[in-house]
Short mmCIF file of the C-alpha atoms (twelve columns), coordinates in Angstrom:
data_MODEL
# 
_entry.id   MODEL 
# 
loop_
_atom_site.group_PDB 
_atom_site.id 
_atom_site.type_symbol 
_atom_site.label_atom_id 
_atom_site.label_alt_id 
_atom_site.label_comp_id 
_atom_site.label_asym_id 
_atom_site.label_seq_id 
_atom_site.Cartn_x 
_atom_site.Cartn_y 
_atom_site.Cartn_z 
_atom_site.pdbx_PDB_model_num 
ATOM 1   C CA . UNK A 1   91.789  94.410  -54.742 1 
ATOM 2   C CA . UNK A 2   91.868  95.606  -51.263 1 
ATOM 3   C CA . UNK A 3   94.683  97.505  -49.915 1 
ATOM 4   C CA . UNK A 4   96.905  96.911  -46.940 1 
ATOM 5   C CA . UNK A 5   97.479  100.185 -45.178 1 
ATOM 6   C CA . UNK A 6   101.557 99.827  -46.028 1 
ATOM 7   C CA . UNK A 7   100.135 99.541  -49.775 1 
ATOM 8   C CA . UNK A 8   98.347  102.596 -49.926 1 
ATOM 9   C CA . UNK A 9   101.203 104.966 -51.450 1 
ATOM 10  C CA . UNK A 10  101.722 102.656 -54.209 1 
ATOM 11  C CA . UNK A 11  98.375  103.310 -56.109 1 
ATOM 12  C CA . UNK A 12  98.364  106.794 -57.685 1 
ATOM 13  C CA . UNK A 13  95.890  109.235 -59.277 1 
ATOM 14  C CA . UNK A 14  96.181  111.955 -61.182 1 
ATOM 15  C CA . UNK A 15  93.556  114.477 -59.189 1 
ATOM 16  C CA . UNK A 16  92.953  118.062 -60.722 1 
ATOM 17  C CA . UNK A 17  91.662  119.357 -57.763 1 
ATOM 18  C CA . UNK A 18  89.886  118.658 -54.577 1 
ATOM 19  C CA . UNK A 19  87.149  120.565 -52.910 1 
ATOM 20  C CA . UNK A 20  83.950  121.240 -51.240 1 
ATOM 21  C CA . UNK A 21  81.072  122.483 -53.052 1 
ATOM 22  C CA . UNK A 22  76.931  122.362 -53.217 1 
ATOM 23  C CA . UNK A 23  76.405  119.408 -55.662 1 
ATOM 24  C CA . UNK A 24  74.677  121.771 -58.352 1 
ATOM 25  C CA . UNK A 25  73.101  118.947 -60.890 1 
ATOM 26  C CA . UNK A 26  71.107  115.496 -60.662 1 
ATOM 27  C CA . UNK A 27  69.491  114.265 -57.786 1 
ATOM 28  C CA . UNK A 28  71.886  115.501 -55.412 1 
ATOM 29  C CA . UNK A 29  71.363  118.946 -55.931 1 
ATOM 30  C CA . UNK A 30  72.110  121.454 -52.917 1 
ATOM 31  C CA . UNK A 31  73.663  118.646 -50.944 1 
ATOM 32  C CA . UNK A 32  77.089  119.751 -49.635 1 
ATOM 33  C CA . UNK A 33  79.611  117.460 -51.463 1 
ATOM 34  C CA . UNK A 34  83.335  117.048 -51.815 1 
ATOM 35  C CA . UNK A 35  84.853  116.881 -55.219 1 
ATOM 36  C CA . UNK A 36  87.463  115.271 -56.204 1 
ATOM 37  C CA . UNK A 37  88.419  115.862 -60.562 1 
ATOM 38  C CA . UNK A 38  90.507  113.052 -61.838 1 
ATOM 39  C CA . UNK A 39  92.253  113.962 -65.023 1 
ATOM 40  C CA . UNK A 40  91.778  112.575 -68.226 1 
ATOM 41  C CA . UNK A 41  88.676  112.264 -70.789 1 
ATOM 42  C CA . UNK A 42  88.202  110.103 -73.914 1 
ATOM 43  C CA . UNK A 43  85.174  112.650 -75.076 1 
ATOM 44  C CA . UNK A 44  85.758  116.056 -76.318 1 
ATOM 45  C CA . UNK A 45  82.097  117.792 -76.061 1 
ATOM 46  C CA . UNK A 46  81.742  121.281 -77.250 1 
ATOM 47  C CA . UNK A 47  80.127  122.843 -74.583 1 
ATOM 48  C CA . UNK A 48  82.250  121.022 -71.791 1 
ATOM 49  C CA . UNK A 49  83.064  123.468 -68.710 1 
ATOM 50  C CA . UNK A 50  85.584  121.746 -67.368 1 
ATOM 51  C CA . UNK A 51  88.337  121.637 -70.363 1 
ATOM 52  C CA . UNK A 52  91.366  122.159 -68.029 1 
ATOM 53  C CA . UNK A 53  90.762  118.762 -66.706 1 
ATOM 54  C CA . UNK A 54  91.772  116.888 -69.889 1 
ATOM 55  C CA . UNK A 55  94.704  119.206 -70.959 1 
ATOM 56  C CA . UNK A 56  97.143  116.660 -69.324 1 
ATOM 57  C CA . UNK A 57  98.905  119.988 -67.448 1 
ATOM 58  C CA . UNK A 58  96.847  120.819 -64.415 1 
ATOM 59  C CA . UNK A 59  97.235  117.485 -62.551 1 
ATOM 60  C CA . UNK A 60  99.244  116.483 -59.332 1 
ATOM 61  C CA . UNK A 61  100.220 112.309 -58.944 1 
ATOM 62  C CA . UNK A 62  98.513  111.843 -55.545 1 
ATOM 63  C CA . UNK A 63  98.162  108.322 -53.528 1 
ATOM 64  C CA . UNK A 64  94.887  106.938 -51.659 1 
ATOM 65  C CA . UNK A 65  96.275  108.236 -48.168 1 
ATOM 66  C CA . UNK A 66  97.179  112.199 -49.778 1 
ATOM 67  C CA . UNK A 67  93.456  112.097 -51.392 1 
ATOM 68  C CA . UNK A 68  91.900  110.652 -47.715 1 
ATOM 69  C CA . UNK A 69  93.709  112.821 -45.574 1 
ATOM 70  C CA . UNK A 70  92.486  115.997 -47.701 1 
ATOM 71  C CA . UNK A 71  88.870  115.189 -47.793 1 
ATOM 72  C CA . UNK A 72  89.174  114.504 -44.428 1 
ATOM 73  C CA . UNK A 73  89.303  118.359 -43.501 1 
ATOM 74  C CA . UNK A 74  85.995  119.166 -45.007 1 
ATOM 75  C CA . UNK A 75  83.830  116.445 -42.783 1 
ATOM 76  C CA . UNK A 76  81.641  115.212 -45.108 1 
ATOM 77  C CA . UNK A 77  80.929  111.638 -45.961 1 
ATOM 78  C CA . UNK A 78  79.718  112.128 -49.211 1 
ATOM 79  C CA . UNK A 79  82.028  112.235 -51.972 1 
ATOM 80  C CA . UNK A 80  81.923  112.915 -55.694 1 
ATOM 81  C CA . UNK A 81  84.438  111.693 -58.116 1 
ATOM 82  C CA . UNK A 82  84.115  113.875 -61.156 1 
ATOM 83  C CA . UNK A 83  86.564  114.891 -64.355 1 
ATOM 84  C CA . UNK A 84  86.895  114.726 -67.161 1 
ATOM 85  C CA . UNK A 85  85.804  111.237 -67.335 1 
ATOM 86  C CA . UNK A 86  86.162  109.388 -64.046 1 
ATOM 87  C CA . UNK A 87  86.265  105.868 -65.339 1 
ATOM 88  C CA . UNK A 88  89.373  106.828 -68.042 1 
ATOM 89  C CA . UNK A 89  91.368  106.596 -64.729 1 
ATOM 90  C CA . UNK A 90  92.056  102.775 -64.757 1 
ATOM 91  C CA . UNK A 91  92.760  101.897 -61.076 1 
ATOM 92  C CA . UNK A 92  89.236  104.058 -60.051 1 
ATOM 93  C CA . UNK A 93  88.235  100.900 -58.536 1 
ATOM 94  C CA . UNK A 94  90.743  101.098 -55.708 1 
ATOM 95  C CA . UNK A 95  89.865  104.282 -55.053 1 
ATOM 96  C CA . UNK A 96  86.202  103.618 -54.702 1 
ATOM 97  C CA . UNK A 97  86.973  100.760 -52.746 1 
ATOM 98  C CA . UNK A 98  89.171  102.656 -50.208 1 
ATOM 99  C CA . UNK A 99  86.391  105.623 -50.393 1 
ATOM 100 C CA . UNK A 100 84.314  103.191 -48.936 1 
ATOM 101 C CA . UNK A 101 86.126  101.095 -46.922 1 
ATOM 102 C CA . UNK A 102 86.279  104.801 -45.191 1 
ATOM 103 C CA . UNK A 103 82.835  104.966 -45.211 1 
ATOM 104 C CA . UNK A 104 81.894  107.357 -47.432 1 
ATOM 105 C CA . UNK A 105 79.189  107.393 -49.726 1 
ATOM 106 C CA . UNK A 106 80.773  107.406 -53.312 1 
ATOM 107 C CA . UNK A 107 78.876  109.554 -56.293 1 
ATOM 108 C CA . UNK A 108 80.786  109.196 -59.698 1 
ATOM 109 C CA . UNK A 109 79.486  111.259 -62.682 1 
ATOM 110 C CA . UNK A 110 80.556  109.760 -65.884 1 
ATOM 111 C CA . UNK A 111 79.600  110.276 -69.555 1 
ATOM 112 C CA . UNK A 112 78.844  106.418 -69.757 1 
ATOM 113 C CA . UNK A 113 80.979  105.275 -72.595 1 
ATOM 114 C CA . UNK A 114 83.499  103.298 -70.253 1 
ATOM 115 C CA . UNK A 115 83.821  100.274 -67.952 1 
ATOM 116 C CA . UNK A 116 85.693  98.852  -65.407 1 
ATOM 117 C CA . UNK A 117 84.812  95.141  -64.464 1 
ATOM 118 C CA . UNK A 118 86.160  95.447  -60.856 1 
ATOM 119 C CA . UNK A 119 83.465  97.380  -59.853 1 
ATOM 120 C CA . UNK A 120 81.413  94.318  -59.898 1 
ATOM 121 C CA . UNK A 121 83.044  93.544  -56.803 1 
ATOM 122 C CA . UNK A 122 82.325  96.742  -54.886 1 
ATOM 123 C CA . UNK A 123 79.274  97.440  -52.677 1 
ATOM 124 C CA . UNK A 124 77.091  98.353  -55.224 1 
ATOM 125 C CA . UNK A 125 74.405  100.220 -52.097 1 
ATOM 126 C CA . UNK A 126 77.447  102.578 -51.413 1 
ATOM 127 C CA . UNK A 127 77.863  103.941 -55.225 1 
ATOM 128 C CA . UNK A 128 75.327  106.260 -56.726 1 
ATOM 129 C CA . UNK A 129 76.237  106.616 -60.832 1 
ATOM 130 C CA . UNK A 130 74.661  109.716 -62.949 1 
ATOM 131 C CA . UNK A 131 75.349  108.499 -66.157 1 
ATOM 132 C CA . UNK A 132 75.078  111.568 -68.817 1 
ATOM 133 C CA . UNK A 133 75.114  109.889 -72.247 1 
ATOM 134 C CA . UNK A 134 76.990  112.874 -74.837 1 
ATOM 135 C CA . UNK A 135 75.760  113.324 -78.394 1 
ATOM 136 C CA . UNK A 136 75.657  112.704 -81.330 1 
ATOM 137 C CA . UNK A 137 75.193  108.770 -80.233 1 
ATOM 138 C CA . UNK A 138 74.213  109.021 -76.525 1 
ATOM 139 C CA . UNK A 139 76.201  105.557 -76.215 1 
ATOM 140 C CA . UNK A 140 76.033  104.100 -72.986 1 
ATOM 141 C CA . UNK A 141 78.189  100.999 -72.163 1 
ATOM 142 C CA . UNK A 142 76.102  97.856  -71.786 1 
ATOM 143 C CA . UNK A 143 78.170  96.984  -68.991 1 
ATOM 144 C CA . UNK A 144 77.357  99.882  -67.209 1 
ATOM 145 C CA . UNK A 145 73.703  100.054 -67.798 1 
ATOM 146 C CA . UNK A 146 72.863  97.919  -64.560 1 
ATOM 147 C CA . UNK A 147 75.109  100.237 -62.365 1 
ATOM 148 C CA . UNK A 148 73.448  103.188 -63.097 1 
ATOM 149 C CA . UNK A 149 71.254  105.302 -60.852 1 
ATOM 150 C CA . UNK A 150 70.541  108.058 -62.537 1 
ATOM 151 C CA . UNK A 151 70.283  109.468 -66.447 1 
ATOM 152 C CA . UNK A 152 71.118  112.717 -66.979 1 
ATOM 153 C CA . UNK A 153 70.650  114.371 -70.312 1 
ATOM 154 C CA . UNK A 154 71.731  117.676 -71.205 1 
ATOM 155 C CA . UNK A 155 69.221  119.337 -73.357 1 
ATOM 156 C CA . UNK A 156 70.374  120.870 -75.879 1 
ATOM 157 C CA . UNK A 157 69.646  121.444 -79.987 1 
ATOM 158 C CA . UNK A 158 70.514  117.572 -80.685 1 
ATOM 159 C CA . UNK A 159 68.789  115.856 -77.793 1 
ATOM 160 C CA . UNK A 160 65.320  114.521 -78.539 1 
ATOM 161 C CA . UNK A 161 63.162  111.544 -77.466 1 
ATOM 162 C CA . UNK A 162 64.520  108.876 -79.282 1 
ATOM 163 C CA . UNK A 163 67.631  109.523 -77.366 1 
ATOM 164 C CA . UNK A 164 66.150  108.648 -74.450 1 
ATOM 165 C CA . UNK A 165 63.187  105.940 -75.228 1 
ATOM 166 C CA . UNK A 166 65.236  103.239 -76.586 1 
ATOM 167 C CA . UNK A 167 65.682  99.246  -76.911 1 
ATOM 168 C CA . UNK A 168 68.953  99.393  -74.928 1 
ATOM 169 C CA . UNK A 169 67.688  101.812 -72.090 1 
ATOM 170 C CA . UNK A 170 63.983  100.772 -71.605 1 
ATOM 171 C CA . UNK A 171 64.564  98.332  -69.016 1 
ATOM 172 C CA . UNK A 172 66.514  100.559 -66.844 1 
ATOM 173 C CA . UNK A 173 64.306  103.698 -67.097 1 
ATOM 174 C CA . UNK A 174 62.119  103.836 -64.327 1 
ATOM 175 C CA . UNK A 175 60.459  106.496 -62.705 1 
ATOM 176 C CA . UNK A 176 62.534  109.417 -61.133 1 
ATOM 177 C CA . UNK A 177 65.660  108.059 -62.977 1 
ATOM 178 C CA . UNK A 178 65.700  110.554 -65.517 1 
ATOM 179 C CA . UNK A 179 66.837  114.181 -65.180 1 
ATOM 180 C CA . UNK A 180 66.928  116.670 -67.922 1 
ATOM 181 C CA . UNK A 181 69.164  119.403 -67.975 1 
ATOM 182 C CA . UNK A 182 68.462  122.871 -69.935 1 
ATOM 183 C CA . UNK A 183 72.237  123.355 -71.662 1 
ATOM 184 C CA . UNK A 184 73.682  126.464 -69.791 1 
ATOM 185 C CA . UNK A 185 70.112  127.043 -68.060 1 
ATOM 186 C CA . UNK A 186 68.781  128.678 -71.933 1 
ATOM 187 C CA . UNK A 187 65.736  129.700 -71.594 1 
ATOM 188 C CA . UNK A 188 64.736  127.989 -74.945 1 
ATOM 189 C CA . UNK A 189 66.383  124.655 -73.984 1 
ATOM 190 C CA . UNK A 190 64.457  125.040 -70.634 1 
ATOM 191 C CA . UNK A 191 61.060  125.467 -72.823 1 
ATOM 192 C CA . UNK A 192 62.602  122.108 -74.714 1 
ATOM 193 C CA . UNK A 193 63.423  120.482 -71.512 1 
ATOM 194 C CA . UNK A 194 59.578  120.651 -70.591 1 
ATOM 195 C CA . UNK A 195 58.150  119.694 -73.673 1 
ATOM 196 C CA . UNK A 196 60.612  116.295 -73.448 1 
ATOM 197 C CA . UNK A 197 58.782  115.626 -70.297 1 
ATOM 198 C CA . UNK A 198 55.444  116.201 -71.696 1 
ATOM 199 C CA . UNK A 199 56.561  113.399 -73.960 1 
ATOM 200 C CA . UNK A 200 58.162  111.275 -71.519 1 
ATOM 201 C CA . UNK A 201 54.565  111.198 -69.565 1 
ATOM 202 C CA . UNK A 202 53.154  109.625 -73.154 1 
ATOM 203 C CA . UNK A 203 55.404  106.522 -71.825 1 
ATOM 204 C CA . UNK A 204 54.225  106.951 -68.206 1 
ATOM 205 C CA . UNK A 205 57.721  108.144 -67.356 1 
ATOM 206 C CA . UNK A 206 58.272  110.885 -64.381 1 
ATOM 207 C CA . UNK A 207 61.184  113.212 -65.308 1 
ATOM 208 C CA . UNK A 208 62.858  116.170 -63.167 1 
ATOM 209 C CA . UNK A 209 63.880  119.300 -64.610 1 
ATOM 210 C CA . UNK A 210 67.102  120.527 -62.755 1 
ATOM 211 C CA . UNK A 211 69.113  123.182 -64.082 1 
ATOM 212 C CA . UNK A 212 73.174  123.501 -63.175 1 
ATOM 213 C CA . UNK A 213 71.993  125.221 -59.846 1 
ATOM 214 C CA . UNK A 214 75.790  125.506 -58.543 1 
ATOM 215 C CA . UNK A 215 76.323  128.149 -61.626 1 
ATOM 216 C CA . UNK A 216 72.748  130.053 -60.623 1 
ATOM 217 C CA . UNK A 217 74.381  129.973 -56.842 1 
ATOM 218 C CA . UNK A 218 77.832  131.345 -58.243 1 
ATOM 219 C CA . UNK A 219 79.825  128.381 -57.074 1 
ATOM 220 C CA . UNK A 220 82.527  125.831 -59.185 1 
# 
């Protein structure tokens, strides 16, 4: 639903923070990005590094105009919507549509469990979705799969090759769409990531091992 200028303040969003940093994960790593962190998440991962994003205590209600005014300060046209879980925000499509209308490239980080049907009406070429499925089941909503640009698996004690090479994912997995991210940059998880990378090669699939580079750089 495209909003007229007079309606931009009617839609509000629970925003925890908006900040400029360097993308530290996945294939956008190293690029300058404006982050919009939305409040709320449907999961509670033990190693989540942003639990303040879903306590319900740390957000401000901002309109689209408020958000656009804030991100314009950074003079960047690359925006990452993160959380929490962005798709937990029911009107996420309205925010994304308005960002696209204002010539922003939109990057969304999701756990993959939720979907918003209104995304089917948006310009897919302007949206880059990173899906990072979570243990123990690594469930991904089947309606999201055609929109995923990158699958990012956190390499921890739980992850195995069967969580990556499986029937519901195989047609969407291509070379250069899988990122293996060692949990908390632990040396033992780097070693496991290398082993998984070799296993994926047996299926003819190349993957990237990318640590959390923002933590190496000491950035948020």
